[in-house]
Phi, psi and omega in degrees: 000325177290321180298317181293325179295319186288330177296318174300316179301313186292315177305317182298320179291322183296309188298323178298314185289319184292325181283355180085023174262045181294330173304311178304311178298313181300311178303327177287329175295317172306309181301315172305313186297316173303318183295311178303310180309300188297317180304307180306307178304309185286349182260001178283152181298335182263117183291337174302325182301309179302316180295318183294316181302326183292315175301308190295316177301324179297317182292326177297314180297316182300318175299318177293323183290322183285333181263356173064237188265022178290091188298333188287319178296314187294326176295317182289323173291327171297321180298317184298309181297318176299319182296314177303317173291329177275002182081012183262068192289330181285327171290324181297309179305311175304319176293316181291321180294332184279349181295320186284351177281352184293127178290344192271345183294143172279160180306325176298313183297318179299321175305312182297316174307315183294324178296325178295318179292324174301320184278332178291313183294317175304316180298310180300315177296319182298313188293319192262341187233002186292344178247018174299122183296124178085003189235012185298323177290318173301315177294321176299320175298307181305307180301313178298318179290321181291323177296328182266355175084007180272069187307318185301323184296333183270357190288309182306315181292319172306315178296317181297317183283329179296325177271008178300133175283345183267008183280141169281168187297326174298313176301327177292317185294320182294301187297329176296314180297318177290319176292320180288340168291312187270334178226066179323132176078357181292314178298325179286328175292321183289323182294325178296325181290320185295316180289338171294319183295337183278342179290155177301137180093359176244000000 
């Protein structure tokens, strides 16, 4: 029965594409990606993830509505949610951050795209750093600041987490990606200082 239903869905999708109803099919794909993302986030043991995911999904829907039939935007949003669902957090961040770079966006659309990026970052930080030893306060500040759009408030805590000696390689990559977005040049400057400290006489 389940297999028959799956075959019917595939057949309907193919038929829609052949008939020219690709917009409907794409919209369903985006809706499915959002549903899967929300289900996974809400089933996590960390209740914060469900709350952040709900906010993120709301902004995704708002941006979709604001951009109308722009399939490129819908594709990026779908990719972002699918990457978050699949545990590809670095890929999701890259996709989310590129949204606000569209030269064709109106000021309102740019604002929504930035909020999607902020909430995607908050989700990734909460998911990957909430249990980082000794950094719970900084992580909470980062997440709260990003969710409210008060980026400046997150900067000191982002710097603290980025320079933590307790980060895994994956955490280093993620927090560097986020910090480079909100504190441009910090990771390079920090890396230069570390290299300098390793030289004889320092």
